PDB file of N, CA, C and O in Angstrom:
ATOM      1  N   UNK A   1      -9.062   7.714 -22.366  1.00  0.00           N
ATOM      2  CA  UNK A   1     -10.156   7.585 -23.286  1.00  0.00           C
ATOM      3  C   UNK A   1     -11.084   6.416 -22.905  1.00  0.00           C
ATOM      4  O   UNK A   1     -12.302   6.523 -23.045  1.00  0.00           O
ATOM      5  N   UNK A   2     -10.514   5.318 -22.430  1.00  0.00           N
ATOM      6  CA  UNK A   2     -11.288   4.181 -21.965  1.00  0.00           C
ATOM      7  C   UNK A   2     -12.285   4.599 -20.827  1.00  0.00           C
ATOM      8  O   UNK A   2     -13.470   4.266 -20.824  1.00  0.00           O
ATOM      9  N   UNK A   3     -11.715   5.320 -19.914  1.00  0.00           N
ATOM     10  CA  UNK A   3     -12.497   5.835 -18.798  1.00  0.00           C
ATOM     11  C   UNK A   3     -13.717   6.677 -19.266  1.00  0.00           C
ATOM     12  O   UNK A   3     -14.838   6.521 -18.782  1.00  0.00           O
ATOM     13  N   UNK A   4     -13.429   7.570 -20.232  1.00  0.00           N
ATOM     14  CA  UNK A   4     -14.548   8.393 -20.755  1.00  0.00           C
ATOM     15  C   UNK A   4     -15.629   7.585 -21.409  1.00  0.00           C
ATOM     16  O   UNK A   4     -16.819   7.853 -21.239  1.00  0.00           O
ATOM     17  N   UNK A   5     -15.199   6.573 -22.174  1.00  0.00           N
ATOM     18  CA  UNK A   5     -16.173   5.702 -22.919  1.00  0.00           C
ATOM     19  C   UNK A   5     -17.050   4.915 -21.880  1.00  0.00           C
ATOM     20  O   UNK A   5     -18.250   4.733 -22.081  1.00  0.00           O
ATOM     21  N   UNK A   6     -16.410   4.464 -20.778  1.00  0.00           N
ATOM     22  CA  UNK A   6     -17.165   3.742 -19.747  1.00  0.00           C
ATOM     23  C   UNK A   6     -18.169   4.692 -19.068  1.00  0.00           C
ATOM     24  O   UNK A   6     -19.309   4.317 -18.794  1.00  0.00           O
ATOM     25  N   UNK A   7     -17.726   5.912 -18.809  1.00  0.00           N
ATOM     26  CA  UNK A   7     -18.627   6.873 -18.130  1.00  0.00           C
ATOM     27  C   UNK A   7     -19.784   7.290 -19.015  1.00  0.00           C
ATOM     28  O   UNK A   7     -20.916   7.429 -18.551  1.00  0.00           O
ATOM     29  N   UNK A   8     -19.495   7.489 -20.292  1.00  0.00           N
ATOM     30  CA  UNK A   8     -20.557   7.815 -21.215  1.00  0.00           C
ATOM     31  C   UNK A   8     -21.558   6.618 -21.385  1.00  0.00           C
ATOM     32  O   UNK A   8     -22.771   6.821 -21.440  1.00  0.00           O
ATOM     33  N   UNK A   9     -21.054   5.465 -21.458  1.00  0.00           N
ATOM     34  CA  UNK A   9     -21.944   4.285 -21.586  1.00  0.00           C
ATOM     35  C   UNK A   9     -22.846   4.129 -20.321  1.00  0.00           C
ATOM     36  O   UNK A   9     -24.025   3.792 -20.436  1.00  0.00           O
ATOM     37  N   UNK A  10     -22.270   4.379 -19.119  1.00  0.00           N
ATOM     38  CA  UNK A  10     -23.014   4.236 -17.883  1.00  0.00           C
ATOM     39  C   UNK A  10     -23.855   5.464 -17.548  1.00  0.00           C
ATOM     40  O   UNK A  10     -24.708   5.451 -16.661  1.00  0.00           O
ATOM     41  N   UNK A  11     -23.568   6.544 -18.316  1.00  0.00           N
ATOM     42  CA  UNK A  11     -24.258   7.868 -18.063  1.00  0.00           C
ATOM     43  C   UNK A  11     -24.095   8.339 -16.648  1.00  0.00           C
ATOM     44  O   UNK A  11     -25.016   8.857 -16.017  1.00  0.00           O
ATOM     45  N   UNK A  12     -22.851   8.134 -16.158  1.00  0.00           N
ATOM     46  CA  UNK A  12     -22.513   8.580 -14.795  1.00  0.00           C
ATOM     47  C   UNK A  12     -21.177   9.301 -14.803  1.00  0.00           C
ATOM     48  O   UNK A  12     -20.276   8.936 -15.558  1.00  0.00           O
ATOM     49  N   UNK A  13     -21.043  10.322 -13.969  1.00  0.00           N
ATOM     50  CA  UNK A  13     -19.739  11.014 -13.855  1.00  0.00           C
ATOM     51  C   UNK A  13     -18.613  10.140 -13.397  1.00  0.00           C
ATOM     52  O   UNK A  13     -18.834   9.211 -12.621  1.00  0.00           O
ATOM     53  N   UNK A  14     -17.396  10.408 -13.857  1.00  0.00           N
ATOM     54  CA  UNK A  14     -16.248   9.609 -13.491  1.00  0.00           C
ATOM     55  C   UNK A  14     -15.835   9.946 -12.064  1.00  0.00           C
ATOM     56  O   UNK A  14     -15.906  11.104 -11.653  1.00  0.00           O
ATOM     57  N   UNK A  15     -15.405   8.938 -11.308  1.00  0.00           N
ATOM     58  CA  UNK A  15     -15.011   9.161  -9.968  1.00  0.00           C
ATOM     59  C   UNK A  15     -13.478   9.007  -9.777  1.00  0.00           C
ATOM     60  O   UNK A  15     -12.958   9.109  -8.666  1.00  0.00           O
ATOM     61  N   UNK A  16     -12.793   8.761 -10.888  1.00  0.00           N
ATOM     62  CA  UNK A  16     -11.326   8.583 -10.849  1.00  0.00           C
ATOM     63  C   UNK A  16     -10.599   9.899 -10.780  1.00  0.00           C
ATOM     64  O   UNK A  16     -10.121  10.407 -11.795  1.00  0.00           O
ATOM     65  N   UNK A  17     -10.508  10.474  -9.546  1.00  0.00           N
ATOM     66  CA  UNK A  17      -9.919  11.762  -9.346  1.00  0.00           C
ATOM     67  C   UNK A  17      -8.427  11.744  -9.646  1.00  0.00           C
ATOM     68  O   UNK A  17      -7.847  12.804  -9.882  1.00  0.00           O
ATOM     69  N   UNK A  18      -7.807  10.620  -9.644  1.00  0.00           N
ATOM     70  CA  UNK A  18      -6.373  10.504  -9.910  1.00  0.00           C
ATOM     71  C   UNK A  18      -6.061  10.543 -11.440  1.00  0.00           C
ATOM     72  O   UNK A  18      -4.898  10.581 -11.841  1.00  0.00           O
ATOM     73  N   UNK A  19      -7.069  10.535 -12.228  1.00  0.00           N
ATOM     74  CA  UNK A  19      -6.926  10.592 -13.683  1.00  0.00           C
ATOM     75  C   UNK A  19      -6.476  12.035 -14.049  1.00  0.00           C
ATOM     76  O   UNK A  19      -6.957  13.018 -13.487  1.00  0.00           O
ATOM     77  N   UNK A  20      -5.550  12.110 -14.998  1.00  0.00           N
ATOM     78  CA  UNK A  20      -5.106  13.485 -15.424  1.00  0.00           C
ATOM     79  C   UNK A  20      -6.125  14.261 -16.117  1.00  0.00           C
ATOM     80  O   UNK A  20      -5.993  15.480 -16.222  1.00  0.00           O
ATOM     81  N   UNK A  21      -7.170  13.623 -16.616  1.00  0.00           N
ATOM     82  CA  UNK A  21      -8.240  14.280 -17.387  1.00  0.00           C
ATOM     83  C   UNK A  21      -9.403  14.657 -16.460  1.00  0.00           C
ATOM     84  O   UNK A  21     -10.379  15.231 -16.941  1.00  0.00           O
ATOM     85  N   UNK A  22      -9.347  14.367 -15.185  1.00  0.00           N
ATOM     86  CA  UNK A  22     -10.508  14.603 -14.257  1.00  0.00           C
ATOM     87  C   UNK A  22     -10.645  16.100 -13.917  1.00  0.00           C
ATOM     88  O   UNK A  22      -9.663  16.764 -13.583  1.00  0.00           O
ATOM     89  N   UNK A  23     -11.846  16.601 -14.006  1.00  0.00           N
ATOM     90  CA  UNK A  23     -12.227  17.942 -13.594  1.00  0.00           C
ATOM     91  C   UNK A  23     -13.483  17.867 -12.787  1.00  0.00           C
ATOM     92  O   UNK A  23     -14.241  16.912 -12.959  1.00  0.00           O
ATOM     93  N   UNK A  24     -13.744  18.761 -11.960  1.00  0.00           N
ATOM     94  CA  UNK A  24     -14.946  18.770 -11.147  1.00  0.00           C
ATOM     95  C   UNK A  24     -16.063  19.387 -11.902  1.00  0.00           C
ATOM     96  O   UNK A  24     -16.424  20.536 -11.648  1.00  0.00           O
ATOM     97  N   UNK A  25     -16.642  18.637 -12.855  1.00  0.00           N
ATOM     98  CA  UNK A  25     -17.775  19.123 -13.637  1.00  0.00           C
ATOM     99  C   UNK A  25     -18.652  17.920 -14.057  1.00  0.00           C
ATOM    100  O   UNK A  25     -18.550  17.439 -15.185  1.00  0.00           O
ATOM    101  N   UNK A  26     -19.526  17.434 -13.120  1.00  0.00           N
ATOM    102  CA  UNK A  26     -20.280  16.250 -13.395  1.00  0.00           C
ATOM    103  C   UNK A  26     -21.151  16.263 -14.648  1.00  0.00           C
ATOM    104  O   UNK A  26     -21.464  15.210 -15.203  1.00  0.00           O
ATOM    105  N   UNK A  27     -21.542  17.461 -15.093  1.00  0.00           N
ATOM    106  CA  UNK A  27     -22.390  17.547 -16.271  1.00  0.00           C
ATOM    107  C   UNK A  27     -21.777  16.868 -17.471  1.00  0.00           C
ATOM    108  O   UNK A  27     -22.484  16.353 -18.337  1.00  0.00           O
ATOM    109  N   UNK A  28     -20.438  16.868 -17.520  1.00  0.00           N
ATOM    110  CA  UNK A  28     -19.678  16.320 -18.652  1.00  0.00           C
ATOM    111  C   UNK A  28     -18.806  15.190 -18.147  1.00  0.00           C
ATOM    112  O   UNK A  28     -17.666  15.044 -18.589  1.00  0.00           O
ATOM    113  N   UNK A  29     -19.321  14.389 -17.230  1.00  0.00           N
ATOM    114  CA  UNK A  29     -18.677  13.180 -16.753  1.00  0.00           C
ATOM    115  C   UNK A  29     -17.359  13.443 -16.069  1.00  0.00           C
ATOM    116  O   UNK A  29     -16.541  12.527 -15.991  1.00  0.00           O
ATOM    117  N   UNK A  30     -17.094  14.661 -15.556  1.00  0.00           N
ATOM    118  CA  UNK A  30     -15.910  14.981 -14.827  1.00  0.00           C
ATOM    119  C   UNK A  30     -14.650  14.887 -15.688  1.00  0.00           C
ATOM    120  O   UNK A  30     -13.546  14.770 -15.155  1.00  0.00           O
ATOM    121  N   UNK A  31     -14.798  14.936 -16.979  1.00  0.00           N
ATOM    122  CA  UNK A  31     -13.690  14.702 -17.864  1.00  0.00           C
ATOM    123  C   UNK A  31     -13.436  15.844 -18.807  1.00  0.00           C
ATOM    124  O   UNK A  31     -14.337  16.284 -19.520  1.00  0.00           O
ATOM    125  N   UNK A  32     -12.157  16.350 -18.814  1.00  0.00           N
ATOM    126  CA  UNK A  32     -11.886  17.479 -19.702  1.00  0.00           C
ATOM    127  C   UNK A  32     -11.917  17.095 -21.136  1.00  0.00           C
ATOM    128  O   UNK A  32     -12.156  17.947 -21.991  1.00  0.00           O
ATOM    129  N   UNK A  33     -11.666  15.744 -21.469  1.00  0.00           N
ATOM    130  CA  UNK A  33     -11.751  15.356 -22.865  1.00  0.00           C
ATOM    131  C   UNK A  33     -13.150  15.511 -23.354  1.00  0.00           C
ATOM    132  O   UNK A  33     -13.364  15.949 -24.484  1.00  0.00           O
ATOM    133  N   UNK A  34     -14.138  15.157 -22.520  1.00  0.00           N
ATOM    134  CA  UNK A  34     -15.484  15.300 -22.899  1.00  0.00           C
ATOM    135  C   UNK A  34     -15.884  16.751 -23.035  1.00  0.00           C
ATOM    136  O   UNK A  34     -16.685  17.104 -23.901  1.00  0.00           O
ATOM    137  N   UNK A  35     -15.339  17.576 -22.199  1.00  0.00           N
ATOM    138  CA  UNK A  35     -15.620  19.061 -22.325  1.00  0.00           C
ATOM    139  C   UNK A  35     -15.125  19.546 -23.614  1.00  0.00           C
ATOM    140  O   UNK A  35     -15.870  20.225 -24.322  1.00  0.00           O
ATOM    141  N   UNK A  36     -13.857  19.239 -24.007  1.00  0.00           N
ATOM    142  CA  UNK A  36     -13.316  19.733 -25.318  1.00  0.00           C
ATOM    143  C   UNK A  36     -14.126  19.156 -26.478  1.00  0.00           C
ATOM    144  O   UNK A  36     -14.410  19.858 -27.449  1.00  0.00           O
ATOM    145  N   UNK A  37     -14.508  17.839 -26.375  1.00  0.00           N
ATOM    146  CA  UNK A  37     -15.286  17.233 -27.391  1.00  0.00           C
ATOM    147  C   UNK A  37     -16.681  17.935 -27.587  1.00  0.00           C
ATOM    148  O   UNK A  37     -17.159  18.105 -28.709  1.00  0.00           O
ATOM    149  N   UNK A  38     -17.278  18.315 -26.475  1.00  0.00           N
ATOM    150  CA  UNK A  38     -18.595  18.896 -26.563  1.00  0.00           C
ATOM    151  C   UNK A  38     -18.543  20.345 -26.951  1.00  0.00           C
ATOM    152  O   UNK A  38     -19.404  20.794 -27.707  1.00  0.00           O
ATOM    153  N   UNK A  39     -17.558  21.119 -26.468  1.00  0.00           N
ATOM    154  CA  UNK A  39     -17.603  22.579 -26.573  1.00  0.00           C
ATOM    155  C   UNK A  39     -16.485  23.150 -27.476  1.00  0.00           C
ATOM    156  O   UNK A  39     -16.606  24.289 -27.927  1.00  0.00           O
ATOM    157  N   UNK A  40     -15.434  22.415 -27.744  1.00  0.00           N
ATOM    158  CA  UNK A  40     -14.337  22.902 -28.479  1.00  0.00           C
ATOM    159  C   UNK A  40     -13.487  23.823 -27.575  1.00  0.00           C
ATOM    160  O   UNK A  40     -13.518  23.651 -26.356  1.00  0.00           O
ATOM    161  N   UNK A  41     -12.741  24.781 -28.120  1.00  0.00           N
ATOM    162  CA  UNK A  41     -11.873  25.693 -27.367  1.00  0.00           C
ATOM    163  C   UNK A  41     -12.719  26.614 -26.542  1.00  0.00           C
ATOM    164  O   UNK A  41     -13.771  27.046 -27.013  1.00  0.00           O
ATOM    165  N   UNK A  42     -12.336  26.927 -25.383  1.00  0.00           N
ATOM    166  CA  UNK A  42     -13.065  27.799 -24.466  1.00  0.00           C
ATOM    167  C   UNK A  42     -12.182  28.997 -24.101  1.00  0.00           C
ATOM    168  O   UNK A  42     -10.958  28.887 -24.035  1.00  0.00           O
ATOM    169  N   UNK A  43     -12.805  30.097 -23.876  1.00  0.00           N
ATOM    170  CA  UNK A  43     -12.026  31.273 -23.391  1.00  0.00           C
ATOM    171  C   UNK A  43     -11.733  31.076 -21.859  1.00  0.00           C
ATOM    172  O   UNK A  43     -12.329  30.236 -21.186  1.00  0.00           O
ATOM    173  N   UNK A  44     -10.804  31.886 -21.382  1.00  0.00           N
ATOM    174  CA  UNK A  44     -10.506  31.832 -19.952  1.00  0.00           C
ATOM    175  C   UNK A  44     -11.742  32.240 -19.110  1.00  0.00           C
ATOM    176  O   UNK A  44     -11.946  31.697 -18.024  1.00  0.00           O
ATOM    177  N   UNK A  45     -12.559  33.185 -19.600  1.00  0.00           N
ATOM    178  CA  UNK A  45     -13.763  33.570 -18.886  1.00  0.00           C
ATOM    179  C   UNK A  45     -14.741  32.464 -18.832  1.00  0.00           C
ATOM    180  O   UNK A  45     -15.380  32.264 -17.799  1.00  0.00           O
ATOM    181  N   UNK A  46     -14.898  31.716 -19.915  1.00  0.00           N
ATOM    182  CA  UNK A  46     -15.810  30.563 -19.991  1.00  0.00           C
ATOM    183  C   UNK A  46     -15.364  29.461 -18.978  1.00  0.00           C
ATOM    184  O   UNK A  46     -16.195  28.863 -18.295  1.00  0.00           O
ATOM    185  N   UNK A  47     -14.068  29.223 -18.906  1.00  0.00           N
ATOM    186  CA  UNK A  47     -13.557  28.261 -17.972  1.00  0.00           C
ATOM    187  C   UNK A  47     -13.824  28.725 -16.523  1.00  0.00           C
ATOM    188  O   UNK A  47     -14.207  27.932 -15.663  1.00  0.00           O
ATOM    189  N   UNK A  48     -13.610  30.022 -16.285  1.00  0.00           N
ATOM    190  CA  UNK A  48     -13.854  30.530 -14.920  1.00  0.00           C
ATOM    191  C   UNK A  48     -15.274  30.406 -14.540  1.00  0.00           C
ATOM    192  O   UNK A  48     -15.556  29.992 -13.415  1.00  0.00           O
ATOM    193  N   UNK A  49     -16.219  30.742 -15.411  1.00  0.00           N
ATOM    194  CA  UNK A  49     -17.657  30.623 -15.141  1.00  0.00           C
ATOM    195  C   UNK A  49     -17.996  29.129 -14.821  1.00  0.00           C
ATOM    196  O   UNK A  49     -18.669  28.809 -13.841  1.00  0.00           O
ATOM    197  N   UNK A  50     -17.507  28.287 -15.674  1.00  0.00           N
ATOM    198  CA  UNK A  50     -17.851  26.847 -15.611  1.00  0.00           C
ATOM    199  C   UNK A  50     -17.362  26.254 -14.268  1.00  0.00           C
ATOM    200  O   UNK A  50     -18.083  25.465 -13.657  1.00  0.00           O
ATOM    201  N   UNK A  51     -16.188  26.608 -13.817  1.00  0.00           N
ATOM    202  CA  UNK A  51     -15.640  26.033 -12.591  1.00  0.00           C
ATOM    203  C   UNK A  51     -15.925  26.871 -11.334  1.00  0.00           C
ATOM    204  O   UNK A  51     -15.459  26.548 -10.241  1.00  0.00           O
ATOM    205  N   UNK A  52     -16.676  27.919 -11.507  1.00  0.00           N
ATOM    206  CA  UNK A  52     -17.014  28.874 -10.425  1.00  0.00           C
ATOM    207  C   UNK A  52     -15.785  29.347  -9.629  1.00  0.00           C
ATOM    208  O   UNK A  52     -15.729  29.307  -8.400  1.00  0.00           O
ATOM    209  N   UNK A  53     -14.802  29.801 -10.437  1.00  0.00           N
ATOM    210  CA  UNK A  53     -13.643  30.503  -9.905  1.00  0.00           C
ATOM    211  C   UNK A  53     -13.477  31.750 -10.715  1.00  0.00           C
ATOM    212  O   UNK A  53     -14.036  31.887 -11.803  1.00  0.00           O
ATOM    213  N   UNK A  54     -12.678  32.692 -10.158  1.00  0.00           N
ATOM    214  CA  UNK A  54     -12.514  34.009 -10.812  1.00  0.00           C
ATOM    215  C   UNK A  54     -11.682  33.845 -12.083  1.00  0.00           C
ATOM    216  O   UNK A  54     -10.912  32.895 -12.230  1.00  0.00           O
ATOM    217  N   UNK A  55     -11.864  34.809 -13.003  1.00  0.00           N
ATOM    218  CA  UNK A  55     -11.085  34.933 -14.180  1.00  0.00           C
ATOM    219  C   UNK A  55      -9.593  35.063 -13.827  1.00  0.00           C
ATOM    220  O   UNK A  55      -8.720  34.446 -14.436  1.00  0.00           O
ATOM    221  N   UNK A  56      -9.352  35.913 -12.794  1.00  0.00           N
ATOM    222  CA  UNK A  56      -8.013  36.166 -12.382  1.00  0.00           C
ATOM    223  C   UNK A  56      -7.316  34.870 -11.955  1.00  0.00           C
ATOM    224  O   UNK A  56      -6.149  34.675 -12.294  1.00  0.00           O
ATOM    225  N   UNK A  57      -7.980  33.996 -11.236  1.00  0.00           N
ATOM    226  CA  UNK A  57      -7.444  32.742 -10.795  1.00  0.00           C
ATOM    227  C   UNK A  57      -7.065  31.838 -11.987  1.00  0.00           C
ATOM    228  O   UNK A  57      -6.004  31.215 -12.017  1.00  0.00           O
ATOM    229  N   UNK A  58      -7.995  31.800 -12.972  1.00  0.00           N
ATOM    230  CA  UNK A  58      -7.710  31.014 -14.197  1.00  0.00           C
ATOM    231  C   UNK A  58      -6.561  31.540 -14.936  1.00  0.00           C
ATOM    232  O   UNK A  58      -5.789  30.753 -15.483  1.00  0.00           O
ATOM    233  N   UNK A  59      -6.378  32.857 -15.000  1.00  0.00           N
ATOM    234  CA  UNK A  59      -5.248  33.483 -15.676  1.00  0.00           C
ATOM    235  C   UNK A  59      -3.973  33.129 -14.879  1.00  0.00           C
ATOM    236  O   UNK A  59      -2.946  32.842 -15.494  1.00  0.00           O
ATOM    237  N   UNK A  60      -4.006  33.139 -13.558  1.00  0.00           N
ATOM    238  CA  UNK A  60      -2.804  32.773 -12.755  1.00  0.00           C
ATOM    239  C   UNK A  60      -2.411  31.351 -13.052  1.00  0.00           C
ATOM    240  O   UNK A  60      -1.226  31.053 -13.201  1.00  0.00           O
ATOM    241  N   UNK A  61      -3.406  30.448 -13.143  1.00  0.00           N
ATOM    242  CA  UNK A  61      -3.078  29.064 -13.428  1.00  0.00           C
ATOM    243  C   UNK A  61      -2.465  28.909 -14.797  1.00  0.00           C
ATOM    244  O   UNK A  61      -1.497  28.169 -14.977  1.00  0.00           O
ATOM    245  N   UNK A  62      -3.008  29.580 -15.725  1.00  0.00           N
ATOM    246  CA  UNK A  62      -2.503  29.582 -17.122  1.00  0.00           C
ATOM    247  C   UNK A  62      -1.009  30.131 -17.108  1.00  0.00           C
ATOM    248  O   UNK A  62      -0.113  29.517 -17.687  1.00  0.00           O
ATOM    249  N   UNK A  63      -0.808  31.198 -16.488  1.00  0.00           N
ATOM    250  CA  UNK A  63       0.579  31.787 -16.383  1.00  0.00           C
ATOM    251  C   UNK A  63       1.595  30.763 -15.812  1.00  0.00           C
ATOM    252  O   UNK A  63       2.694  30.573 -16.334  1.00  0.00           O
ATOM    253  N   UNK A  64       1.162  30.129 -14.723  1.00  0.00           N
ATOM    254  CA  UNK A  64       2.025  29.121 -14.092  1.00  0.00           C
ATOM    255  C   UNK A  64       2.305  27.957 -14.985  1.00  0.00           C
ATOM    256  O   UNK A  64       3.432  27.464 -15.026  1.00  0.00           O
ATOM    257  N   UNK A  65       1.300  27.498 -15.711  1.00  0.00           N
ATOM    258  CA  UNK A  65       1.471  26.386 -16.589  1.00  0.00           C
ATOM    259  C   UNK A  65       2.443  26.745 -17.724  1.00  0.00           C
ATOM    260  O   UNK A  65       3.318  25.962 -18.093  1.00  0.00           O
ATOM    261  N   UNK A  66       2.255  27.954 -18.260  1.00  0.00           N
ATOM    262  CA  UNK A  66       3.151  28.406 -19.387  1.00  0.00           C
ATOM    263  C   UNK A  66       4.635  28.611 -18.860  1.00  0.00           C
ATOM    264  O   UNK A  66       5.597  28.361 -19.587  1.00  0.00           O
ATOM    265  N   UNK A  67       4.759  29.029 -17.701  1.00  0.00           N
ATOM    266  CA  UNK A  67       6.094  29.219 -17.091  1.00  0.00           C
ATOM    267  C   UNK A  67       6.763  27.892 -16.926  1.00  0.00           C
ATOM    268  O   UNK A  67       7.962  27.789 -17.187  1.00  0.00           O
ATOM    269  N   UNK A  68       6.046  26.846 -16.499  1.00  0.00           N
ATOM    270  CA  UNK A  68       6.581  25.488 -16.352  1.00  0.00           C
ATOM    271  C   UNK A  68       6.983  24.965 -17.729  1.00  0.00           C
ATOM    272  O   UNK A  68       8.049  24.368 -17.880  1.00  0.00           O
ATOM    273  N   UNK A  69       6.176  25.175 -18.682  1.00  0.00           N
ATOM    274  CA  UNK A  69       6.491  24.671 -20.034  1.00  0.00           C
ATOM    275  C   UNK A  69       7.754  25.376 -20.582  1.00  0.00           C
ATOM    276  O   UNK A  69       8.579  24.746 -21.244  1.00  0.00           O
ATOM    277  N   UNK A  70       7.887  26.593 -20.322  1.00  0.00           N
ATOM    278  CA  UNK A  70       9.055  27.355 -20.818  1.00  0.00           C
ATOM    279  C   UNK A  70      10.343  26.843 -20.161  1.00  0.00           C
ATOM    280  O   UNK A  70      11.380  26.754 -20.819  1.00  0.00           O
ATOM    281  N   UNK A  71      10.279  26.489 -18.801  1.00  0.00           N
ATOM    282  CA  UNK A  71      11.478  25.959 -18.192  1.00  0.00           C
ATOM    283  C   UNK A  71      11.769  24.531 -18.678  1.00  0.00           C
ATOM    284  O   UNK A  71      12.929  24.136 -18.797  1.00  0.00           O
ATOM    285  N   UNK A  72      10.769  23.806 -18.942  1.00  0.00           N
ATOM    286  CA  UNK A  72      11.042  22.407 -19.490  1.00  0.00           C
ATOM    287  C   UNK A  72      11.642  22.432 -20.831  1.00  0.00           C
ATOM    288  O   UNK A  72      12.535  21.630 -21.105  1.00  0.00           O
ATOM    289  N   UNK A  73      11.195  23.341 -21.738  1.00  0.00           N
ATOM    290  CA  UNK A  73      11.760  23.411 -23.079  1.00  0.00           C
ATOM    291  C   UNK A  73      13.094  24.081 -23.099  1.00  0.00           C
ATOM    292  O   UNK A  73      13.867  23.812 -24.018  1.00  0.00           O
ATOM    293  N   UNK A  74      13.441  24.950 -22.145  1.00  0.00           N
ATOM    294  CA  UNK A  74      14.777  25.498 -22.061  1.00  0.00           C
ATOM    295  C   UNK A  74      15.823  24.457 -21.600  1.00  0.00           C
ATOM    296  O   UNK A  74      16.984  24.518 -22.005  1.00  0.00           O
ATOM    297  N   UNK A  75      15.392  23.493 -20.742  1.00  0.00           N
ATOM    298  CA  UNK A  75      16.292  22.492 -20.313  1.00  0.00           C
ATOM    299  C   UNK A  75      16.647  21.536 -21.428  1.00  0.00           C
ATOM    300  O   UNK A  75      17.727  20.950 -21.356  1.00  0.00           O
ATOM    301  N   UNK A  76      15.861  21.329 -22.427  1.00  0.00           N
ATOM    302  CA  UNK A  76      16.130  20.340 -23.495  1.00  0.00           C
ATOM    303  C   UNK A  76      17.044  20.892 -24.552  1.00  0.00           C
ATOM    304  O   UNK A  76      17.368  20.195 -25.514  1.00  0.00           O
TER     305      UNK A  76
END
């Protein structure tokens, strides 16, 4: 959050690629927190259009993330 506040104050995109909130979208300071704050929830198609990748690729990433979450919660 500190990083986002600094970027908004400077009106420049974030360069901290190692941040877990970093996305390649300079219009919203490269920060997914800013994206959610500005737009709210987005559909997978909106995410695909925004990042210039296919809907299918976004769906694959979502499926992989959900599978990881399921294995983590099964272990606990």
